[in-house]
DSSP file (Angstrom, degrees, kcal/mol; ACC not computed):
  #  RESIDUE AA STRUCTURE BP1 BP2  ACC     N-H-->O    O-->H-N    N-H-->O    O-->H-N    TCO  KAPPA ALPHA  PHI   PSI    X-CA   Y-CA   Z-CA
    1    1 A M              0   0    0      0, 0.0     2,-0.0     0, 0.0     0, 0.0   0.000 360.0 360.0 360.0 136.6  -93.7   68.6  -24.0
    2    2 A D        -     0   0    0      1,-0.1     0, 0.0     2,-0.1     0, 0.0  -0.313 360.0 -98.4 -70.3 154.6  -90.7   68.5  -21.7
    3    3 A S        -     0   0    0      2,-0.1    -1,-0.1     1,-0.1     0, 0.0  -0.433  25.6-126.4 -70.6 147.7  -87.4   70.0  -22.8
    4    4 A P  S    S+     0   0    0      0, 0.0     2,-0.5     0, 0.0    -1,-0.1   0.666  84.1 100.6 -70.3 -14.3  -84.9   67.4  -24.1
    5    5 A I  S    S-     0   0    0      1,-0.0    -2,-0.1     0, 0.0     0, 0.0  -0.606  71.4-141.5 -76.3 122.0  -82.3   68.7  -21.6
    6    6 A V        -     0   0    0     -2,-0.5     3,-0.1     1,-0.1    -1,-0.0  -0.692  20.1-118.3 -83.9 129.9  -82.2   66.3  -18.7
    7    7 A P        -     0   0    0      0, 0.0     2,-0.2     0, 0.0    -1,-0.1  -0.298  40.1 -87.5 -65.4 153.4  -81.8   68.0  -15.4
    8    8 A F        -     0   0    0      1,-0.1     2,-0.5     0, 0.0     0, 0.0  -0.430  45.2-153.5 -65.2 124.5  -78.7   67.2  -13.4
    9    9 A E        -     0   0    0     -2,-0.2     2,-0.2    -3,-0.1    -1,-0.1  -0.850  15.9-120.5-102.6 134.6  -79.3   64.2  -11.3
   10   10 A K        -     0   0    0     -2,-0.5     2,-0.1     1,-0.1     3,-0.1  -0.507  31.1-118.6 -70.2 135.7  -77.4   63.6   -8.1
   11   11 A K        -     0   0    0     -2,-0.2     2,-0.2     1,-0.1    -1,-0.1  -0.417  39.5 -89.6 -70.8 151.6  -75.4   60.4   -8.1
   12   12 A K        -     0   0    0      1,-0.1    -1,-0.1    -2,-0.1     2,-0.1  -0.433  48.0-117.2 -63.8 128.4  -76.3   57.9   -5.5
   13   13 A K        -     0   0    0     -2,-0.2    -1,-0.1     1,-0.1     2,-0.0  -0.369  31.3-105.9 -68.2 145.5  -74.2   58.6   -2.4
   14   14 A W        -     0   0    0      1,-0.1     2,-0.1    -2,-0.1    -1,-0.1  -0.342  33.2-110.6 -66.9 149.5  -71.9   55.9   -1.3
   15   15 A N     >  -     0   0    0      1,-0.1     4,-1.6    -2,-0.0     5,-0.1  -0.484  21.8-122.8 -71.9 153.5  -72.7   53.8    1.7
   16   16 A H  H  > S+     0   0    0      1,-0.2     4,-2.8     2,-0.2     5,-0.2   0.846 112.7  60.4 -65.7 -32.1  -70.5   54.4    4.7
   17   17 A D  H  > S+     0   0    0      1,-0.2     4,-2.4     2,-0.2    -1,-0.2   0.909 103.5  49.8 -61.4 -41.4  -69.7   50.7    4.6
   18   18 A M  H  > S+     0   0    0      2,-0.2     4,-2.3     1,-0.2    -1,-0.2   0.907 111.8  47.8 -64.7 -41.8  -68.3   51.0    1.1
   19   19 A A  H  X S+     0   0    0     -4,-1.6     4,-2.5     2,-0.2    -2,-0.2   0.918 112.2  49.0 -66.2 -42.7  -66.1   53.9    2.1
   20   20 A Y  H  X S+     0   0    0     -4,-2.8     4,-2.6     1,-0.2    -2,-0.2   0.901 111.4  50.1 -63.0 -39.9  -64.9   52.1    5.2
   21   21 A L  H  X S+     0   0    0     -4,-2.4     4,-2.4    -5,-0.2    -1,-0.2   0.907 110.8  49.0 -65.0 -41.2  -64.1   49.0    3.2
   22   22 A L  H  X S+     0   0    0     -4,-2.3     4,-2.1     2,-0.2    -2,-0.2   0.907 112.5  47.6 -65.2 -41.6  -62.2   51.1    0.6
   23   23 A I  H  X S+     0   0    0     -4,-2.5     4,-2.4     2,-0.2    -2,-0.2   0.909 111.6  50.8 -65.2 -41.7  -60.2   52.9    3.3
   24   24 A L  H  X S+     0   0    0     -4,-2.6     4,-2.5     1,-0.2    -2,-0.2   0.913 110.4  48.9 -62.8 -42.5  -59.4   49.5    5.0
   25   25 A L  H  X S+     0   0    0     -4,-2.4     4,-2.5     2,-0.2    -1,-0.2   0.899 110.8  50.7 -63.7 -40.1  -58.2   48.0    1.8
   26   26 A A  H  X S+     0   0    0     -4,-2.1     4,-2.3     2,-0.2    -2,-0.2   0.907 111.7  47.5 -64.8 -41.2  -56.0   51.1    1.1
   27   27 A I  H  X S+     0   0    0     -4,-2.4     4,-2.5     2,-0.2     5,-0.2   0.919 112.6  49.0 -66.3 -42.5  -54.5   50.8    4.6
   28   28 A L  H  X S+     0   0    0     -4,-2.5     4,-2.3     1,-0.2    -2,-0.2   0.908 111.9  48.7 -64.0 -40.8  -53.9   47.1    4.2
   29   29 A L  H  X S+     0   0    0     -4,-2.5     4,-2.4     2,-0.2    -1,-0.2   0.905 111.7  49.9 -65.1 -40.9  -52.2   47.6    0.8
   30   30 A G  H  X S+     0   0    0     -4,-2.3     4,-2.4     2,-0.2    -2,-0.2   0.915 112.2  46.2 -64.0 -43.4  -50.0   50.3    2.2
   31   31 A T  H  X S+     0   0    0     -4,-2.5     4,-2.8     2,-0.2     5,-0.2   0.891 111.5  53.1 -67.3 -37.7  -48.9   48.3    5.1
   32   32 A F  H  X S+     0   0    0     -4,-2.3     4,-2.4    -5,-0.2    -2,-0.2   0.937 111.6  45.0 -61.7 -46.3  -48.2   45.3    2.9
   33   33 A L  H  X S+     0   0    0     -4,-2.4     4,-2.3     2,-0.2     5,-0.2   0.906 113.5  50.6 -64.2 -40.8  -46.1   47.4    0.6
   34   34 A F  H  X S+     0   0    0     -4,-2.4     4,-2.5     1,-0.2    -2,-0.2   0.924 111.9  46.9 -62.8 -44.5  -44.2   48.9    3.5
   35   35 A V  H  X S+     0   0    0     -4,-2.8     4,-2.8     2,-0.2     5,-0.3   0.911 111.9  50.0 -66.0 -42.0  -43.5   45.5    5.1
   36   36 A T  H  X S+     0   0    0     -4,-2.4     4,-2.2    -5,-0.2    -1,-0.2   0.914 113.3  45.6 -64.3 -41.5  -42.3   44.0    1.8
   37   37 A V  H  X S+     0   0    0     -4,-2.3     4,-2.4     2,-0.2    -2,-0.2   0.916 114.2  49.0 -66.8 -41.7  -39.9   46.9    1.2
   38   38 A A  H  X S+     0   0    0     -4,-2.5     4,-2.3    -5,-0.2    -2,-0.2   0.929 113.5  45.7 -63.9 -45.4  -38.7   46.8    4.8
   39   39 A V  H  X S+     0   0    0     -4,-2.8     4,-2.6     2,-0.2    -1,-0.2   0.892 111.6  53.2 -65.2 -38.9  -38.1   43.1    4.7
   40   40 A N  H  X S+     0   0    0     -4,-2.2     4,-1.9    -5,-0.3    -2,-0.2   0.929 111.3  44.8 -62.6 -44.9  -36.4   43.3    1.3
   41   41 A T  H  X S+     0   0    0     -4,-2.4     4,-1.7     2,-0.2    -1,-0.2   0.882 113.1  51.2 -68.4 -36.5  -34.0   46.0    2.5
   42   42 A L  H  X S+     0   0    0     -4,-2.3     4,-1.1     1,-0.2    -2,-0.2   0.914 110.3  49.0 -65.1 -41.8  -33.3   44.1    5.7
   43   43 A L  H  < S+     0   0    0     -4,-2.6     3,-0.2     1,-0.2    -1,-0.2   0.869 110.9  50.3 -67.1 -34.9  -32.5   40.9    3.8
   44   44 A R  H  < S+     0   0    0     -4,-1.9    -1,-0.2     1,-0.2    -2,-0.2   0.828 107.3  54.5 -71.3 -29.4  -30.2   42.8    1.4
   45   45 A S  H  < S+     0   0    0     -4,-1.7    -1,-0.2    -5,-0.1    -2,-0.2   0.746  90.3  86.3 -77.3 -21.3  -28.3   44.3    4.3
   46   46 A I  S  < S-     0   0    0     -4,-1.1     2,-0.3    -3,-0.2    -4,-0.0  -0.684  83.2-129.6 -80.1 121.6  -27.6   40.9    5.9
   47   47 A P        -     0   0    0      0, 0.0    -2,-0.1     0, 0.0    -3,-0.1  -0.534  15.4-136.1 -72.6 131.6  -24.4   39.5    4.4
   48   48 A I              0   0    0     -2,-0.3    -4,-0.0     1,-0.1    -2,-0.0  -0.772 360.0 360.0 -88.2 123.9  -24.9   35.9    3.2
   49   49 A P              0   0    0      0, 0.0    -1,-0.1     0, 0.0     0, 0.0   0.500 360.0 360.0 -68.9 360.0  -21.9   33.7    4.2
């Protein structure tokens, strides 16, 4: 009878496509946040007549 302890199984490695998609989403989110903060500060610096 086999021992009840299950040997460590390697998790399925991510596809490269999944990693590229995650990196692309992170870059897009970062640029979106940067642009929104930059536009917000520019709009606040412009005096409204």
